[in-house]
Phi, psi and omega in degrees: 000150177236126173290116175246155180060037181282129183255102189284001181275335169251177179266008185295316174303320182282331177292317182296326177293314183303312180303313191291321184277339173221079180288157170304132173314130183088358184240014181261214176234177184096170188305321182257011177056046176240353182280152175290152173290139179289118179241130176291156178288339184284135173237125173272109173292150170272091185274142181293330178306316178298319179296319177296336186268016184296122190089001182249166166277124186286146179250336178268094184250028182301329183267000000 
């Protein structure tokens, strides 16, 4: 899994990561649904630059 639109100004993306890596028993993946979700190291941030470029060709492609 890849987190997208992650807002570093809040704790929501960190909380989501914790839940995906340490799911409540029965809410994970695998045969018994106890295993953590595979989480990519990459995070796509929710930058204002992206919102402002709606309808344009993006030029900032560092992520």
